[in-house]
C-alpha positions as CSV (number, residue, x, y, z in Angstrom):
1,R,60.1,31.4,0.3
2,T,62.1,32.9,2.7
3,A,59.5,35.4,3.6
4,S,56.8,32.6,4.1
5,V,59.0,30.6,6.6
6,S,59.8,34.0,9.1
7,R,55.6,34.7,8.7
8,A,54.8,31.0,9.5
9,R,57.4,31.1,12.4
10,A,56.1,34.5,13.5
11,I,52.8,33.2,13.4
12,N,53.5,30.0,15.4
13,T,55.4,32.2,18.1
14,L,52.3,34.5,18.5
15,L,50.1,31.5,18.7
16,L,52.3,30.0,21.4
17,C,52.2,33.1,23.6
18,A,48.7,33.5,23.4
19,F,48.0,30.0,24.4
20,S,50.4,30.4,27.3
21,L,48.6,33.6,28.2
22,V,45.0,31.8,28.3
23,L,46.7,29.1,30.4
24,S,48.0,31.7,33.1
25,G,44.7,33.7,32.7
26,C,42.5,30.9,33.9
27,G,45.2,29.5,36.3
28,G,45.9,26.6,34.0
29,L,49.5,26.6,34.7
30,T,50.2,29.2,37.5
31,G,47.4,28.4,40.2
32,D,47.2,31.8,40.6
33,G,43.9,31.9,43.0
34,S,41.4,33.5,40.9
35,H,39.9,30.1,40.5
36,P,39.1,27.6,43.3
37,P,41.4,24.6,43.5
38,Q,40.3,21.3,42.1
39,P,38.4,18.6,44.6
40,G,40.4,16.0,46.0
41,V,42.7,14.7,48.5
42,V,46.6,15.3,48.9
43,I,49.1,13.1,51.2
44,T,51.8,13.8,52.6
45,P,54.4,12.0,52.3
46,V,53.6,10.8,48.9
47,A,56.2,7.6,49.3
48,A,58.0,6.5,52.8
49,D,60.8,3.9,53.8
50,V,59.6,2.6,57.1
51,R,61.4,-0.3,59.1
52,V,59.3,-3.2,60.6
53,G,57.9,-2.0,63.6
54,D,58.6,1.5,63.3
55,T,55.7,4.1,62.9
56,E,55.2,7.0,60.0
57,Q,52.9,10.3,60.2
58,F,50.8,10.8,57.2
59,L,48.8,13.7,56.5
60,A,45.6,14.3,54.2
61,T,44.4,17.6,52.9
62,V,40.8,17.4,51.5
63,T,39.5,19.8,49.0
64,D,35.7,19.6,48.2
65,S,34.1,20.6,45.1
66,K,33.5,24.1,46.1
67,G,37.4,24.5,46.8
68,V,37.0,24.8,50.6
69,T,39.8,22.9,52.0
70,G,39.2,20.8,55.3
71,G,37.2,18.0,56.1
72,T,38.4,14.0,57.5
73,V,39.7,11.3,55.7
74,K,39.4,7.1,56.5
75,W,42.4,5.4,56.4
76,F,43.2,2.3,54.6
77,V,46.2,0.1,54.3
78,E,46.2,-2.3,51.2
79,G,42.4,-1.8,51.1
80,K,42.0,-2.5,54.4
81,A,40.2,0.2,56.6
82,G,42.9,0.7,59.3
83,G,45.1,-2.0,58.0
84,N,45.7,-5.3,59.9
85,A,48.6,-7.3,61.7
86,T,50.3,-8.5,58.0
87,V,50.5,-5.3,56.2
88,G,50.7,-2.6,58.8
89,T,47.6,-0.5,60.8
90,I,46.9,3.2,60.5
91,S,45.3,5.3,63.0
92,E,42.3,7.9,62.4
93,A,45.2,10.2,63.1
94,G,47.1,9.1,60.0
95,V,50.0,7.3,62.2
96,Y,51.1,4.0,60.2
97,K,53.0,1.2,62.3
98,A,54.4,-1.1,60.3
99,P,53.8,-4.7,60.9
100,T,56.4,-6.9,62.7
101,V,57.3,-9.1,59.8
102,L,58.0,-7.9,56.4
103,P,55.0,-8.9,54.0
104,N,55.8,-10.2,50.5
105,P,56.0,-8.1,48.7
106,P,57.8,-5.4,51.0
107,S,55.7,-2.6,49.7
108,I,52.2,-1.3,50.6
109,H,49.7,1.3,49.8
110,V,48.3,3.8,52.2
111,T,45.0,5.5,50.8
112,A,43.1,8.2,52.4
113,T,39.3,8.8,51.5
114,S,37.3,11.8,52.0
115,T,34.5,11.0,54.6
116,T,32.2,13.0,53.1
117,D,32.9,12.2,49.2
118,A,34.2,8.6,48.5
119,T,35.3,9.7,45.2
120,L,37.9,11.9,46.5
121,T,41.1,9.7,47.1
122,S,44.7,9.7,47.2
123,E,47.4,7.1,48.0
124,A,50.8,7.0,49.3
125,M,53.3,4.1,48.8
126,V,55.3,2.7,51.4
127,S,58.1,0.6,51.1
128,L,59.0,-1.6,53.9
129,Q,62.5,-2.7,55.4
130,N,63.9,-4.9,57.9
131,P,65.0,-3.2,61.1
132,V,68.6,-2.1,62.1
133,P,69.9,-4.4,64.1
134,T,71.9,-3.1,67.5
135,V,75.0,-5.5,68.4
136,S,75.2,-5.2,72.3
137,A,78.0,-7.6,73.0
138,V,80.4,-10.1,71.2
139,Q,81.9,-12.7,72.8
140,P,84.7,-14.0,73.5
141,S,86.5,-10.5,73.7
142,P,89.4,-10.6,72.6
143,I,89.1,-13.0,69.8
144,S,92.2,-15.2,69.5
145,V,93.9,-16.5,66.6
146,G,93.3,-19.6,64.4
147,D,89.7,-21.2,64.6
148,F,87.0,-19.6,67.0
149,T,83.4,-19.2,67.7
150,I,81.9,-15.8,68.5
151,T,78.1,-15.2,70.1
152,V,76.9,-11.7,69.0
153,T,74.0,-10.5,71.3
154,G,71.7,-7.7,70.3
155,T,68.4,-6.5,69.4
156,K,66.2,-6.5,66.3
157,F,67.9,-9.4,64.5
158,V,65.7,-11.1,61.6
159,K,65.7,-14.5,60.9
160,G,68.7,-15.3,58.3
161,A,70.9,-12.1,59.5
162,Q,74.6,-13.1,58.8
163,V,77.7,-11.4,61.0
164,Q,80.7,-10.6,59.0
165,L,84.2,-10.1,60.2
166,G,86.6,-7.8,58.5
């Protein structure tokens, strides 16, 4: 019985090695360049965190059915060509500009579709975040002991922003 178990293990090991060689020989796992890449669109970055009103540069690489890399894409934000004020806009060059108010939910999809083959498409996820506020002044200064009221002045505060002391 030990001989048959050892023989079965040897056969399984040989089959696994043969399978690995077949895959690597055809570029299945290694992508050795002997076969053209699969057609498609690749977006970078595939995910981004963008603050309200800020921008993010997306790039798209198109590979056609002949393995030729190049070509142009049409950009979409949440399925809308070029986007809009609610979800953000994207230029022909792939520059995404976040909206001035967080949408609900605060995440959107940017899509690039080949202009020559609409079946070649890719998508990136954008998580939108509130802007980082900047405090330019606090009045009064210094703050006296006891009850007091302060006024905080600055930019990029959103509705419901809170000031914490401590």
